[in-house]
C-alpha positions in Angstrom: -7.1 50.7 42.3 -5.8 47.1 40.4 -9.5 46.0 40.7 -10.4 49.0 37.8 -7.6 47.6 35.8 -9.4 43.8 34.3 -8.2 41.3 36.6 -11.0 40.0 37.6 -12.0 39.4 33.8 -8.8 38.3 33.2 -9.1 35.6 35.9 -12.7 34.2 34.7 -10.8 33.9 31.4 -8.5 31.9 32.1 -10.9 29.8 34.7 -12.8 29.4 31.6 -9.9 28.2 29.5 -8.8 26.1 32.0 -12.4 24.5 31.7 -11.9 23.3 28.3 -8.6 21.2 29.3 -10.4 19.6 32.4 -13.2 18.4 29.4 -10.3 17.5 26.9 -9.0 15.5 29.5 -12.3 13.8 30.0 -12.6 13.2 26.4 -9.0 11.4 26.5 -10.3 8.9 29.4 -13.3 8.1 27.3 -11.4 7.6 24.0 -9.4 5.0 25.8 -12.2 3.4 27.9 -14.2 3.0 24.0 -10.7 1.6 22.5 -8.6 -0.1 25.4 -8.9 -3.4 23.5 -6.7 -1.4 20.7 -4.8 0.8 23.0 -3.7 -1.2 25.9 -2.1 0.7 28.3 -0.1 -1.0 31.0 -0.7 1.2 33.8 -2.8 4.2 35.3 0.5 6.0 35.7 1.5 5.2 31.8 -2.1 6.8 31.0 -1.5 9.8 32.8 2.1 10.2 31.4 0.4 9.7 28.0 -2.1 12.7 29.2 0.7 14.8 30.2 2.3 15.1 27.1 -1.2 15.5 25.5 -1.4 19.1 26.9 0.6 20.7 24.2 -1.7 19.1 21.8 -4.7 20.6 24.0 -3.3 23.6 24.2 -3.1 24.5 20.2 -6.7 23.0 19.9 -8.3 24.9 22.8 -6.4 28.3 21.5 -7.3 27.7 17.8 -11.1 27.2 18.8 -11.1 29.7 21.1 -9.0 32.5 19.4 -12.5 34.9 18.7 -13.2 34.2 22.6 -10.1 35.2 23.6 -10.2 38.3 21.3 -13.5 39.4 22.3 -12.9 38.9 26.0 -9.5 40.9 26.1 -10.2 44.1 24.1 -10.7 47.2 25.6 -14.5 47.8 25.7 -15.6 49.2 29.0 -19.3 47.4 28.6 -17.5 44.1 28.7 -18.6 43.4 32.3 -22.2 43.9 31.2 -24.9 40.8 31.2 -25.5 41.6 27.7 -21.9 41.3 26.7 -21.1 38.4 28.9 -24.0 36.2 27.4 -22.9 37.3 23.9 -19.2 35.8 25.3 -21.0 32.7 26.1 -22.7 32.0 23.1 -19.5 32.5 21.2 -17.4 30.0 23.6 -20.0 26.8 23.4 -20.8 27.5 19.9 -17.0 27.2 18.8 -16.2 24.6 21.5 -19.1 22.5 21.6 -18.6 21.8 17.9 -14.8 21.0 18.4 -15.9 18.9 20.8 -17.9 16.8 19.6 -15.4 15.7 17.1 -13.9 13.7 20.0 -17.0 12.1 20.6 -16.7 10.4 16.8 -13.5 8.6 17.6 -15.2 6.9 20.8 -16.6 5.0 17.8 -14.8 5.4 14.4 -11.3 4.9 15.5 -12.6 0.9 15.6 -12.8 1.4 12.1 -9.8 3.5 10.8 -7.0 3.0 13.5 -6.1 6.6 13.5 -7.7 10.0 14.7 -9.9 11.5 12.3 -8.2 14.0 10.1 -9.7 16.5 7.1 -8.9 13.5 5.0 -12.8 12.0 6.0 -13.8 15.1 3.8 -12.0 12.8 1.3 -14.6 10.1 2.0 -18.0 11.8 2.3 -17.4 14.9 -0.7 -19.2 12.2 -3.2 -21.8 10.7 -0.7 -25.5 11.8 -1.0 -26.6 9.7 1.9 -24.8 11.0 5.0 -28.1 12.6 6.6 -29.4 8.9 6.5 -25.7 7.7 7.8 -25.8 10.0 10.5 -29.3 9.3 12.0 -28.8 5.5 11.8 -25.1 6.3 13.4 -27.8 8.6 16.2 -29.6 5.1 16.4 -26.6 2.8 17.0 -24.6 4.5 19.1 -27.2 6.5 21.0 -25.0 6.5 24.4 -22.3 8.7 22.5 -24.8 11.4 22.0 -26.1 10.9 25.6 -22.6 11.0 26.7 -21.6 14.2 25.0 -24.9 16.1 25.9 -23.9 15.2 29.5 -20.7 16.4 29.5 -21.8 19.5 27.5 -24.6 20.1 30.5 -21.6 19.6 33.0 -19.1 22.0 31.1 -22.2 25.0 30.9 -23.1 24.4 34.5 -19.2 24.8 35.7 -18.8 27.6 33.2 -21.7 29.3 34.9 -20.3 29.0 38.5 -17.8 32.0 38.1 -19.0 35.2 36.7 -17.7 38.5 35.4 -19.2 40.9 38.2 -20.5 44.1 36.7 -18.3 46.9 38.1 -18.4 50.0 35.8 -14.7 51.0 35.4 -14.2 54.5 36.9 -10.1 54.8 36.0 -8.8 57.2 33.6 -8.9 56.1 29.9 -4.9 56.1 30.0 -5.0 53.5 32.5 -7.7 51.5 31.1 -6.3 51.2 27.7 -2.9 51.2 28.4 -3.9 48.0 30.8 -5.8 46.4 28.4 -3.1 47.1 25.6 -0.6 45.3 27.4 -2.7 42.6 28.4 -3.5 42.1 24.9 0.1 41.9 23.9 1.0 39.5 26.5 -1.7 37.1 26.1 -1.3 37.3 22.1 2.3 36.3 22.6 1.2 33.4 24.9 -1.7 32.5 22.1 1.4 31.9 19.7 3.5 29.9 21.7 0.8 27.8 22.7 -0.5 27.5 19.1 3.2 26.3 18.0 3.3 23.9 21.0 4.4 25.4 23.7 8.0 26.7 21.5 8.9 30.6 21.2 11.4 29.9 18.7 11.1 31.1 15.4 13.6 28.2 14.2 11.0 25.5 15.1 7.9 24.3 13.2 4.4 23.8 14.8 3.8 20.8 16.7 2.0 18.4 13.8 0.6 14.7 14.2 4.3 13.2 14.2 4.9 14.9 16.9 2.8 12.7 19.2 5.0 9.7 18.4 8.1 11.2 19.9 6.6 10.5 23.6 5.5 7.2 23.5 6.8 3.6 23.9 4.6 2.2 21.8 3.6 3.8 18.5 -0.6 3.2 18.5 -0.3 5.3 21.9 0.4 8.5 20.0 -3.4 8.6 19.3 -4.4 8.8 23.2 -1.6 12.1 23.0 -3.6 13.6 20.2 -7.2 14.5 20.4 -9.2 14.8 17.5 -10.0 19.0 17.1 -6.2 19.0 16.5 -5.8 16.4 14.3 -8.5 17.9 11.8 -7.2 21.3 12.4 -3.6 20.4 11.8 -4.7 18.7 8.3 -7.6 21.4 7.2 -5.2 23.0 4.7 -2.3 20.7 4.5 -1.2 18.8 1.4 1.0 15.5 2.2 1.9 15.2 -1.9 5.2 17.2 -2.0 8.1 16.1 -3.9 11.2 14.9 -1.8 14.9 14.7 -2.0 16.4 12.4 0.7 20.5 12.6 1.2 21.7 9.4 -0.4 18.5 8.5 -2.5 19.3 9.5 -6.3 17.7 7.9 -9.5 20.2 4.6 -9.2 19.4 3.7 -5.7 15.9 4.2 -6.8 16.1 1.9 -9.8 17.9 -0.7 -7.5 15.8 -0.6 -4.8 12.6 0.3 -5.8 12.3 -1.2 -9.5 9.4 1.3 -10.6 9.4 0.0 -13.9 9.0 -3.5 -14.5 8.8 -6.1 -17.3 8.5 -10.1 -16.9 9.1 -12.9 -19.1 8.0 -15.6 -16.9 4.6 -17.0 -18.7 3.9 -16.9 -22.7 1.6 -14.1 -23.6 -2.4 -15.1 -23.7 -5.1 -12.9 -23.5 -7.6 -15.0 -20.5 -10.4 -12.6 -19.0 -9.4 -10.8 -16.0 -12.1 -10.2 -13.0 -11.2 -8.3 -9.9 -13.4 -8.6 -6.4 -12.6 -5.3 -4.5 -14.5 -6.7 -1.0 -15.8 -4.1 1.3 -13.9 -4.6 5.1 -13.4 -8.1 4.2 -10.2 -8.4 7.0 -8.2 -11.3 6.5 -9.6 -12.1 10.2 -12.9 -13.2 8.9 -11.2 -16.3 6.4 -10.9 -19.5 7.6 -8.5 -20.7 4.7 -6.0 -18.0 6.0 -6.1 -18.3 9.7 -5.1 -22.1 9.7 -1.5 -21.7 11.1 -2.7 -18.9 13.7 -4.2 -21.6 16.2 -6.8 -19.0 17.1 -8.5 -20.1 20.1 -12.2 -20.7 19.1 -11.8 -19.6 15.7 -14.8 -19.0 13.3 -14.8 -18.5 9.8 -17.6 -16.3 8.2 -16.1 -17.1 4.7 -17.7 -20.5 3.8 -17.6 -20.5 0.0 -14.4 -18.3 -0.6 -12.6 -20.8 2.1 -13.9 -23.5 0.0 -13.0 -21.8 -3.7 -9.1 -21.4 -1.4 -8.4 -25.1 -1.8 -8.4 -24.3 -5.3 -6.4 -20.8 -5.8 -3.2 -19.4 -5.1 -3.6 -17.4 -1.5 -1.4 -15.0 0.1 -1.9 -15.6 3.9 0.5 -12.5 4.7 -1.2 -9.8 3.0 -1.7 -6.2 3.4 -3.7 -2.8 2.7 -2.1 -0.1 1.1 -4.3 2.2 2.5 -7.3 2.8 5.4 -10.2 3.4 3.8 -12.8 2.6 0.7 -11.4 5.1 -1.3 -7.7 4.1 -1.1 -8.7 0.7 -2.4 -9.5 1.2 -6.1 -6.4 3.3 -6.6 -4.2 0.9 -5.1 -5.8 -2.3 -6.8 -6.4 -1.0 -10.5 -3.5 1.5 -10.7 -0.9 0.2 -8.5 -0.8 3.7 -6.5 -0.9 3.6 -2.8 -2.6 6.3 -0.8 -0.6 7.5 2.7 -1.6 10.3 4.4 -4.3 11.9 2.0 -6.0 9.4 -0.9 -4.2 9.8 -4.0 -8.0 10.2 -6.1 -8.7 13.3 -3.6 -5.5 14.8 -3.9 -4.6 17.6 -7.1 -3.2 14.6 -8.8 -5.0 12.4 -9.6 -6.3 14.3 -13.4 -3.3 13.2 -15.8 -2.8 10.3 -17.9 -1.9 6.9 -15.8 -0.5 3.5 -16.9 -2.5 0.6 -15.0 -4.1 -2.7 -15.0 -6.7 -1.1 -17.3 -4.8 1.0 -19.6 -2.1 -1.9 -20.4 -5.3 -4.6 -21.3 -7.0 -2.4 -23.0 -3.4 -1.4 -25.1 -3.5 -5.2 -25.8 -7.1 -5.4 -27.1 -9.2 -5.6 -23.8 -12.3 -3.7 -23.2 -13.4 -2.8 -19.9 -16.1 -2.3 -17.0 -16.4 -1.2 -13.1 -19.1 -2.2 -11.4 -20.4 -0.6 -7.7 -24.0 -0.7 -6.5 -23.8 2.6 -4.7 -24.7 5.9 -6.2 -22.9 6.8 -9.3 -20.0 8.9 -8.1 -20.0 7.5 -5.0 -16.5 7.6 -3.4 -15.4 9.0 -6.5 -14.9 5.9 -8.2 -16.9 7.1 -11.2 -14.6 9.9 -11.8 -11.5 7.5 -11.3 -12.9 5.3 -13.6 -12.8 7.9 -16.2 -9.2 8.6 -15.7 -8.2 5.3 -15.7 -10.0 5.2 -19.2 -12.8 2.1 -18.0 -15.1 2.0 -21.1 -18.5 1.3 -19.0 -19.0 2.2 -15.2 -22.2 0.3 -14.1 -23.9 1.5 -10.2 -27.1 1.7 -9.1 -28.6 4.3 -11.7 -27.5 1.7 -14.4 -29.0 -1.4 -11.9 -32.3 0.6 -12.4 -34.5 -1.2 -9.3 -34.1 0.7 -6.5 -36.7 -2.3 -4.9 -33.3 -3.8 -4.2 -31.6 -0.7 -3.0 -30.4 -1.3 1.1 -31.7 2.3 2.2 -28.2 3.3 2.9 -25.3 2.8 1.0 -26.1 0.9 -2.8 -27.7 -2.7 -4.4 -27.3 -5.5 -1.9 -24.8 -8.0 -3.2 -26.2 -10.9 -4.3 -28.6 -9.0 -7.2 -25.7 -6.5 -7.7 -23.4 -9.6 -8.5 -26.3 -11.3 -10.7 -26.5 -8.2 -12.8 -22.7 -8.1 -13.1 -22.7 -11.2 -14.7 -25.5 -10.8 -17.0 -23.6 -7.8 -18.3 -20.4 -9.8 -18.6 -21.9 -12.3 -20.7 -22.8 -9.5 -22.9 -19.1 -8.4 -23.2 -16.9 -8.7 -25.7 -13.6 -11.1 -24.8 -11.2 -10.8 -24.0 -12.3 -8.2 -21.2 -10.9 -6.7 -17.7 -13.8 -6.2 -14.9 -13.8 -4.8 -11.5 -16.1 -4.7 -8.8 -16.5 -2.6 -5.7 -18.7 -4.6 -3.6 -20.9 -2.8 -1.0 -23.2 -4.9 1.8 -20.3 -5.2 4.2 -20.5 -1.9 5.7 -21.9 0.3 8.4 -24.9 -0.2 9.6 -24.2 -3.8 9.2 -27.6 -4.9 7.8 -28.2 -7.9 5.4 -31.8 -8.1 3.5 -35.1 -9.1 5.0 -35.4 -12.5 4.0 -31.7 -13.6 5.3 -32.3 -12.3 8.3 -32.4 -15.9 10.1 -29.6 -17.2 7.9 -27.2 -14.4 8.7 -27.2 -14.0 12.2 -25.5 -11.4 14.4 -21.9 -12.7 15.1 -19.5 -11.3 17.3 -18.8 -8.3 16.1 -21.8 -6.8 14.1 -20.2 -7.2 10.5 -19.6 -10.6 10.9 -23.4 -11.5 9.6 -22.5 -9.0 6.5 -19.4 -10.9 5.9 -21.5 -14.2 5.6 -23.6 -12.3 3.4 -21.2 -10.9 0.8 -19.6 -14.4 0.8 -23.1 -16.3 0.0 -23.7 -13.7 -2.7 -20.2 -14.2 -4.3 -21.2 -18.1 -4.2 -24.3 -17.4 -6.4 -22.0 -15.3 -8.5 -19.7 -18.1 -9.2 -22.7 -20.2 -9.7 -24.2 -18.6 -12.4 -20.8 -17.6 -13.9 -20.0 -21.5 -14.4 -22.5 -22.0 -16.8 -21.1 -19.0 -19.4 -18.3 -19.6 -21.9 -16.1 -17.0 -20.5 -15.6 -18.5 -17.2 -13.0 -21.1 -17.8 -10.9 -18.6 -19.4 -11.1 -16.4 -16.8 -8.5 -14.9 -13.8 -10.3 -14.1 -10.8 -9.1 -11.9 -8.2 -10.7 -11.8 -4.6 -8.7 -8.6 -2.5 -10.4 -6.3 0.0 -10.1 -2.6 0.4 -9.5 -2.5 4.2 -9.6 -4.3 7.3 -12.6 -3.4 9.7 -13.6 -4.6 13.2 -11.7 -6.8 14.9 -12.9 -9.8 17.5 -9.6 -11.7 17.8 -6.7 -10.2 19.6 -4.7 -11.2 17.1 -5.9 -8.7 15.0 -5.9 -6.0 17.2 -2.1 -5.4 16.5 -1.1 -2.6 14.9 0.5 -4.2 11.8 -2.4 -6.5 11.4 -5.5 -4.0 11.7 -4.0 -3.8 7.5 -4.4 -7.6 7.2 -6.2 -8.9 4.4 -7.0 -11.2 2.1 -5.6 -12.1 -1.5 -6.8 -14.8 -3.9 -6.1 -15.7 -7.0 -8.3 -18.4 -8.9 -8.5 -19.6 -12.3 -10.5 -22.5 -13.5 -7.7 -25.7 -14.3 -4.9 -23.4 -13.0 -1.5 -24.8 -12.1 -1.4 -21.7 -9.6 -2.8 -23.5 -6.5 -1.5 -23.3 -3.0 -0.6 -21.0 0.0 2.0 -18.6 0.0 3.3 -17.0 3.1 5.7 -14.2 1.8 4.5 -10.7 1.9 2.1 -9.3 -0.5 0.0 -5.9 -1.1 -2.9 -4.6 -2.8 -0.1 -2.8 -5.1 1.3 -6.2 -6.4 -2.4 -7.5 -7.8 -1.5 -5.0 -11.0 1.7 -6.4 -11.9 0.7 -9.8 -11.0 -1.9 -10.3 -13.8 0.6 -8.7 -16.1 3.1 -11.4 -15.4 0.2 -14.5 -15.4 -0.8 -13.5 -19.3 2.7 -12.5 -20.5 2.2 -8.8 -21.1 5.4 -8.2 -23.7 6.0 -4.6 -22.8 7.6 -2.8 -19.6 5.2 -1.0 -17.6 5.3 1.6 -14.5 4.6 -0.6 -11.2 5.8 0.0 -7.5 4.3 -3.2 -6.4 5.9 -6.8 -7.7 4.3 -10.1 -9.2 3.3 -12.2 -6.7 4.8 -15.3 -8.6 8.0 -13.6 -9.6 10.2 -15.1 -6.4 13.6 -13.4 -8.1 13.4 -10.0 -9.6 12.3 -8.3 -6.2 12.3 -9.1 -2.7 8.3 -9.1 -0.9 7.6 -6.3 0.8 4.6 -3.8 2.1 4.3 -0.3 2.4 1.3 1.7 4.1 0.8 4.7 6.4 -0.9 5.0 9.9 -1.9 8.6 8.5 1.0 10.0 10.1 3.7 7.8 10.3 4.7 5.2 7.3 5.5 1.5 7.9 7.8 -0.5 5.6 8.2 -4.1 6.0 10.7 -6.6 4.6 12.7 -9.6 5.5 13.4 -9.6 9.3 12.1 -6.2 10.3 9.4 -3.6 10.4 10.5 0.2 9.9 8.4 3.0 11.2 9.2 6.6 9.2 8.1 9.6 9.9 8.7 11.6 6.7 11.9 12.4 7.5 13.8 9.9 9.7 12.8 6.0 11.3 12.0 6.5 14.6 11.4 2.5 15.3 12.8 -1.0 13.8 10.6 -4.1 14.7 11.0 -7.7 14.5 8.9 -8.8 11.9 6.8 -10.9 14.5 6.1 -8.2 16.5 3.3 -7.2 15.1 2.4 -5.3 18.2 5.3 -3.1 18.0 6.3 -3.6 21.6 10.0 -4.1 21.4 12.0 -1.0 19.9 15.3 -2.0 18.3 16.1 1.2 16.8 19.2 0.9 19.5 20.7 -2.1 17.8 20.7 -0.6 14.1 22.3 -3.0 11.8 22.9 -3.1 8.1 19.7 -4.6 7.0 17.8 -2.0 9.4 19.8 0.9 7.7 19.1 -0.9 4.0 15.4 -0.8 4.9 15.0 2.9 5.8 17.1 3.8 2.1 14.2 1.6 0.3 11.6 3.2 2.5 13.0 6.7 1.1 13.3 5.8 -2.2 9.8 4.6 -2.6 8.7 7.8 -1.0 10.8 9.8 -3.0 9.6 8.3 -6.6 6.3 8.0 -5.4 6.2 11.6 -4.6 8.3 12.6 -8.1 5.9 10.3 -10.3 2.5 11.9 -8.8 3.3 15.4 -8.2 5.9 15.5 -11.6 2.4 13.9 -13.6 4.8 10.9 -14.5 2.4 8.2 -14.1 1.9 7.1 -17.6 3.6 5.4 -20.2 4.7 7.9 -22.0 7.1 9.2 -19.0 9.1 6.7 -17.7 12.2 7.2 -16.2 
């Protein structure tokens, strides 16, 4: 009689859900194979252990994705075994599952650029772009094998699904039996789904698992990306807001003033008004620069920046500098306003539309005019909107350049002509002026102008030729700028927005993935040399104000790189789920509530966790990290980023 009570349907449902687990396992294997150089698991047994701890994360993703499918599979409909209804379930199952499954394949490639599972924050990057179709088609051509792999595994999944079917057997049992059993089955399965979505925990007192929980089970922090899957990362971040005020025990206003020093004032230099030009260089990781790698003794090292290497001989360069964000959209706010981005971009949060004290507002307050240049479509990356918030006087984009014969076909105007355009506009500016440019050519799909295809050839990784082209474009800019009367009275800053694909193993280590160059050049300046102290993007804004002798207090979470007395060097950034705070002898890994790791400052691979040997310096490092985050969230969320609300 039990055959009339839907047991065969439940067995087939279980089989179909288990298939999803199997194919998520295959995706995890592919993810590791494609990114083994970055993830490096020491043994097969360790990889299988990570896969085991990934099951709760797979469970959450699979149950979310299959919610409708499960409901329609178990609701009491006596015709549920008919061919027509089973065909409906087939299409529902694969429409949802294959869409989610495809996101795992995106990270086979995309992980090399972001060093994190793709989250909903990717929408921050693409929402302002109008060339996504062209970029997607380019992605299909360049990485055709990923699409082939996806369709192969999708085909195998469909084949396996069809191997076991629900037999059509009209239910002849009494309604009481059928509906009674169905109701009990529905309630039981619903309870299992709730527990599964929470990560296998049925306790009301515990929260559902999130991205941070993946780090609980790993010996090496980067292996948490193996434990995770991309659908889970997207789902868990889709409706989250990472900006919220915090109140850490032991952190009060006095601690913030002592540890963070959010209000700065320097008196190291006489007040002057030189021009300031900041180059934010797309994807220019520190690995590509010869001048920044002299002491690393990397075997067979090759520089891809001959001009900037030569300029470094006449500049102050910071060889231990890091980015405060992971994406281009993070770079502008970090460099120009000293506001880092952690889990999500500040500029895409609910909070950028407020008065913000920045390098722009402080310089304009003493008589500067300002401009921003970006060769992409006006509004790309949200830079035009943020320029308006900062109060930048003139924005120059692809529209103002007004010559699409120089368009690269994907992102924007080639760097060489656009930087020449910038130089011409600066010639027309009244001094003193502040200007910044965000370059575009060293970006996917990694192409150079046709006329330079023989000059800049394919390197060890595709981006190398683009780095060389941008370096050449900067050389051309400086050749022409030297002829202008404003040149000798100008501070030039070179900084990257973030790193990119790595070739040398030294830069595949988790901390070094954030490594960038920072270079400050002023003709005939006394500031020439190499500084090996920690440095970061948010230090640029206070450094410029220190150099020019800015006479007033100002808000800044960074420090002047020229001031060696006021504040110790430090760096803060985020993997997207964990904070990384470096200072003194240690690197602190902080999950938002507590430290989960301390590492020696030279352990850039984060291999030897010293948390079991905590000492006073580690405790102080954690306290400063908490104080920074608390003040950051308080000022961002509390609308206290402008000079009228200094605390």
